[in-house]
C-alpha positions, 0 to 999 in steps of 0.5 A, spaced: 500 500 500 503 506 497 503 512 502 496 515 500 492 509 502 492 505 496 497 501 491 499 500 484 492 500 481 488 501 487 484 506 484 481 501 479 479 496 485 476 501 489 480 499 495 483 506 497 483 509 504 481 516 507 487 520 508 487 522 516 492 527 518 495 527 525 493 532 530 498 537 530 499 541 537 503 546 534 497 548 529 492 549 535 497 552 539 498 557 534 491 558 533 489 559 540 495 564 541 492 569 535 485 568 538 488 570 545 491 577 542 485 579 537 481 578 544 487 582 548 486 587 543 479 588 543 479 589 551 485 594 550 481 598 545 474 598 550 478 600 556 481 606 552 475 608 549 471 607 556 477 609 561 474 608 568 481 611 570 479 618 567 475 623 571 469 626 567 470 632 572 477 633 569 475 634 561 475 640 557 468 642 556 465 641 550 463 648 548 466 654 551 463 660 552 466 667 552 465 673 554 465 676 547 458 672 546 454 675 551 451 680 546 449 675 541 442 675 543 442 682 542 446 683 536 443 686 529 446 682 523 446 684 516 449 682 509 452 687 505 452 687 497 453 692 491 446 695 488 443 691 482 444 698 478 452 697 479 452 690 477 458 688 473 462 694 475 462 693 482 461 687 486 463 688 493 460 684 498 460 684 506 457 684 513 455 688 519 453 688 526 450 692 531 451 690 538 451 693 545 457 697 547 461 697 553 456 700 557 448 701 556 448 708 553 453 706 548 452 702 541 457 698 537 458 697 530 462 694 526 463 693 518 467 688 514 468 688 506 471 684 501 472 684 493 473 692 493 478 695 489 485 695 492 487 702 495 480 704 495 478 709 501 470 708 502 466 712 507 460 708 510 455 710 515 449 707 519 442 709 517 435 708 520 431 705 514 433 701 509 437 700 503 434 705 498 430 708 503 433 713 508 430 715 514 436 719 517 443 718 520 444 714 526 450 718 530 454 723 527 458 723 520 465 724 525 463 717 528 465 713 522 472 713 520 473 711 512 474 704 510 481 703 508 482 697 503 488 693 503 492 690 497 487 683 498 480 687 497 478 687 504 477 693 509 474 693 516 471 698 520 468 699 527 464 705 530 462 706 537 456 711 538 454 715 545 447 712 543 443 707 546 442 700 543 436 700 539 431 694 540 427 696 534 426 699 527 429 699 521 437 700 520 441 699 514 449 700 512 451 704 507 458 704 503 460 710 499 464 710 493 469 715 495 470 721 500 469 725 494 462 722 492 459 719 498 452 719 495 454 714 490 452 707 494 457 702 492 455 696 498 448 697 502 446 692 507 439 692 511 440 689 519 436 684 521 434 685 529 436 679 533 431 674 534 427 673 540 
């Protein structure tokens, strides 16, 4: 009989024996070791994720609240854009906010402008009313310093007015073409009151 269970011509006679491999302890121990390593890796991952030794009281907060956010519920917001009549010639854009100032009798206004011509100087102001419907300046002309556009086409400015923060009404920011031509509005944005 040959090593595979049959002699010469045994396949013709049908007296073949099944091949059975003997038990190998090396294969079984190797399989057990790899299973144990996978189990250990899983337990390590679970302990790391749910670390029972880390105090929940010493973690950094998920949300950081700063004193700078104190006025968020009283902030008026506006988006500045070039009027449709100037589309194609000028395409300025920006944003504006009006918030309570450092004390109850002041109002702080901030404006940011982008996509303007580098080097330009633009007067700006806060008015009562809405873009195209002027109901008068809020504060004085001297309160608003002209916006100076940097080499990237951006400008920003702020004004602190000695007037109590409005709680109702219509307000808008206007940006003039230049000091010589402040009536030509190149960007305007209505301010939306804070949601209550």
